[in-house]
C-alpha positions in Angstrom: 90.2 40.0 10.2 86.6 40.0 11.8 83.7 42.1 10.5 81.8 43.1 13.4 78.1 43.9 13.4 76.0 45.9 15.9 72.4 45.6 15.1 69.0 45.8 16.7 65.8 47.9 17.0 65.8 51.6 16.8 66.7 53.8 19.9 68.5 51.0 21.5 72.0 52.6 21.7 73.7 51.2 18.6 75.5 54.4 17.4 77.0 55.3 20.8 78.1 51.7 21.4 79.9 51.7 18.0 81.8 54.6 18.8 83.0 53.4 22.2 83.8 50.1 20.6 85.7 51.6 17.7 87.8 53.5 20.2 88.8 50.3 22.0 89.6 48.4 18.9 91.0 51.0 16.4 87.8 50.7 14.2 85.7 52.5 11.8 82.1 52.5 11.4 79.9 51.7 8.3 76.3 52.8 8.5 73.7 50.1 7.9 70.7 52.4 8.3 68.9 52.9 4.9 67.7 56.5 5.7 71.0 57.7 7.0 72.1 57.4 3.5 70.5 60.7 2.7 71.9 64.1 2.9 70.0 66.4 5.2 68.0 63.8 7.0 69.7 64.2 10.1 67.3 65.0 13.1 64.6 62.4 12.1 67.1 59.6 11.5 68.8 60.1 14.7 72.1 60.3 12.7 75.0 60.6 14.9 76.5 64.3 14.9 80.2 64.8 14.0 80.9 65.8 17.6 79.3 62.5 18.9 81.5 60.4 16.5 84.6 61.4 18.5 86.9 61.5 15.7 85.9 57.9 14.6 85.3 57.8 10.8 81.9 56.9 9.7 81.2 55.8 6.2 78.2 55.4 3.8 76.3 58.4 5.2 75.2 61.4 3.3 75.8 59.7 0.2 72.4 60.3 -1.7 70.1 63.4 -2.3 66.6 62.9 -1.3 65.3 62.8 -4.8 67.4 59.5 -5.4 66.6 55.9 -4.6 68.7 53.5 -3.0 68.8 49.8 -3.6 70.2 46.9 -1.7 72.6 45.8 -4.6 74.0 49.2 -4.8 74.4 49.2 -1.0 76.0 45.7 -0.9 78.6 46.7 -3.4 79.6 50.1 -1.6 79.6 48.3 1.9 81.8 45.5 0.8 84.2 48.0 -1.0 84.5 50.1 2.2 85.2 46.9 4.5 88.0 45.9 2.1 89.3 49.7 2.2 89.2 49.8 6.1 90.8 46.2 6.5 93.6 47.2 4.0 94.5 49.8 6.3 94.7 47.6 9.3 91.5 48.7 10.9 88.4 47.1 12.2 85.1 47.3 10.2 82.0 47.9 12.5 78.7 47.6 10.7 76.1 49.6 12.6 72.3 49.8 11.9 68.9 48.6 12.1 68.2 47.8 8.5 68.2 44.1 8.5 68.3 43.5 4.8 71.1 45.8 4.2 73.2 43.9 6.8 72.2 40.6 5.5 73.4 41.9 1.8 76.8 42.6 3.5 77.2 39.2 5.2 75.4 36.9 2.9 75.3 36.2 -0.9 72.1 37.6 -2.3 71.4 37.7 -6.1 69.6 40.8 -7.4 68.2 40.1 -11.0 67.6 42.9 -13.3 64.1 44.1 -13.7 61.8 42.4 -16.1 59.7 45.0 -17.8 56.7 42.8 -18.3 56.6 41.5 -14.8 57.3 45.1 -13.4 54.2 46.5 -15.7 51.8 44.0 -14.4 52.6 44.6 -10.7 52.4 48.3 -11.1 49.2 47.9 -13.0 47.9 45.9 -10.1 49.1 48.5 -7.6 47.4 51.0 -9.6 44.1 49.5 -9.9 43.8 47.6 -6.4 46.2 49.5 -4.1 49.0 48.1 -2.0 46.8 45.8 0.1 46.6 42.6 -2.0 50.2 43.1 -3.0 51.4 43.2 0.5 49.4 40.1 1.5 50.9 38.1 -1.2 54.4 39.1 -0.1 53.5 38.2 3.4 52.5 34.8 2.0 55.4 34.2 -0.4 58.1 35.7 1.8 57.4 36.5 5.3 60.9 37.7 6.2 60.7 40.4 3.5 57.4 41.6 4.7 58.8 42.0 8.0 61.8 44.1 6.6 59.6 46.2 4.0 57.4 49.1 5.1 53.8 48.3 3.8 53.6 51.9 2.6 56.8 51.6 0.4 55.0 50.3 -2.6 58.2 50.6 -4.7 60.1 48.0 -2.4 56.9 45.8 -2.3 56.7 45.6 -6.0 60.5 45.1 -6.4 60.3 42.1 -4.0 57.4 40.6 -5.7 59.2 41.1 -9.0 62.4 39.2 -7.8 60.2 36.5 -6.5 58.4 35.9 -9.7 61.6 36.1 -12.0 63.7 33.8 -9.8 61.0 31.5 -8.2 62.8 32.1 -4.9 62.1 34.3 -1.8 63.3 38.1 -2.1 65.5 37.4 0.9 67.0 34.5 -0.9 66.9 32.4 2.3 67.0 32.8 6.1 70.6 33.8 7.5 72.8 30.9 7.9 74.8 30.1 11.2 78.0 31.3 9.1 77.9 34.2 6.5 78.8 33.3 3.1 80.9 36.5 2.4 82.5 36.9 6.0 82.4 33.5 7.8 84.2 35.1 10.7 81.8 38.0 11.1 80.7 38.5 14.8 77.0 40.0 15.3 75.9 41.7 18.4 72.2 42.6 18.9 71.1 45.2 21.4 67.8 44.1 23.0 65.7 46.2 25.4 62.4 45.5 27.3 59.7 46.4 25.0 57.9 48.8 27.5 61.0 50.6 28.4 61.8 50.7 24.6 58.4 52.3 24.0 59.2 55.1 26.4 62.5 55.8 24.9 61.0 55.9 21.6 58.4 58.6 22.7 61.0 60.6 24.4 63.3 60.5 21.3 60.4 61.7 19.0 59.7 64.5 21.3 63.3 65.6 21.4 63.3 65.4 17.5 60.4 67.9 17.2 62.2 70.1 20.0 65.4 69.9 18.0 63.7 71.3 14.7 62.5 68.2 12.7 59.7 70.3 11.3 62.2 73.0 9.9 64.5 70.1 8.6 61.5 68.8 6.6 60.6 72.2 5.3 64.1 72.5 3.9 64.0 69.1 2.4 60.6 69.8 0.7 62.4 72.7 -0.9 65.2 70.3 -1.9 62.6 68.0 -3.6 62.0 65.2 -1.1 58.5 64.8 -2.3 59.8 64.1 -5.7 61.6 60.8 -4.5 60.2 57.6 -3.7 62.2 56.3 -0.8 63.4 59.4 1.4 59.8 61.0 1.8 58.5 57.5 3.5 61.1 57.8 6.4 59.7 57.7 9.8 58.9 61.0 11.0 59.5 62.8 7.5 56.3 61.3 5.9 54.2 62.5 9.1 55.7 65.9 8.8 55.1 66.1 5.2 51.6 65.3 5.9 51.2 67.9 8.5 52.7 70.6 6.2 50.2 69.5 3.5 47.5 70.0 5.9 46.2 66.4 6.0 46.9 65.8 9.8 47.6 68.3 12.7 51.1 68.5 14.3 49.7 66.8 17.3 48.7 63.8 15.3 52.0 63.8 13.3 53.9 63.4 16.7 51.8 60.7 17.9 51.7 58.9 14.5 55.5 59.1 14.5 55.7 57.6 18.0 53.2 54.9 16.9 54.9 54.0 13.5 58.3 54.0 15.1 57.2 51.4 17.8 55.6 49.2 15.1 59.0 49.4 13.1 61.0 48.5 16.3 58.8 45.4 16.6 59.5 44.4 12.8 63.2 44.9 13.5 63.2 42.7 16.5 61.3 40.0 14.6 63.8 40.2 11.7 66.9 39.8 13.8 65.5 37.2 16.1 65.3 35.1 13.0 69.2 35.2 12.7 70.9 32.5 15.1 74.4 34.1 14.6 73.5 37.1 16.6 74.6 37.4 20.2 72.3 39.4 22.2 73.1 42.0 24.7 70.7 43.7 27.2 71.3 47.3 28.7 72.0 45.6 32.0 75.1 44.0 30.8 78.4 45.8 30.4 78.2 45.9 26.5 81.8 46.8 25.6 83.1 44.3 27.9 80.9 41.5 26.4 81.8 42.5 22.8 85.6 42.7 23.7 85.4 39.1 25.5 83.9 37.5 22.3 86.5 39.1 20.1 89.4 37.9 22.3 87.9 34.5 22.7 
């Protein structure tokens, strides 16, 4: 049975399309957005609501507290187990999200070595003394694909990528995606693409709606739940900006503007990441997305 992937940049309509498709093909959705794994991070991650799911089961959401850190190996195991479970019930598994490395971890065989205390200590010392700049520049040279997928501000992931490179002598991303996936050779990937200028406007409107929907209040509750004690969750788009606002480091207006800017920048990184995968069938808003996917499934 085919594994179906709906991927692409943020704000291109992946979640709504996945629900419509699932209704057509008796499918269930598996989340591939690294920040939607967290409980309580709903508004800022544009997490699809229970009502919007229209009765379609959604998996791998709300699994972690904001004090916990996810990793790719853990996600790979959880996602593949869920695919097997869905298929065993005669349903279609639809992977949906914009975290390219997570999708690649599902489809392709990636090896995740254990940490090496000596290597990790040396990298963390370098970070403590020189900052993230030199480390990220090294990652860009050694593994450009990983540098596109990892936020420069996420020091933990940058350090982990460099650690894996040093331990294995290979890029953190193992290799660029092949035309056929290792784990699921019949997987079908569909990427949603939108004119960049239009996408920029959509992102601006989305961020403003998030603020109107109560993002600041949501973050205030997460601060009480310990989000600033975690490593990953507090760096999420919108959340890091609201935290900076609540700590008095920037104004609320600046927090909104910075969220828009950072989200546009993230969307460009997503586009670059997914454009490297020749297996993806690209669909634009002017096309009938459902018909295009159903046609591919039936061919």
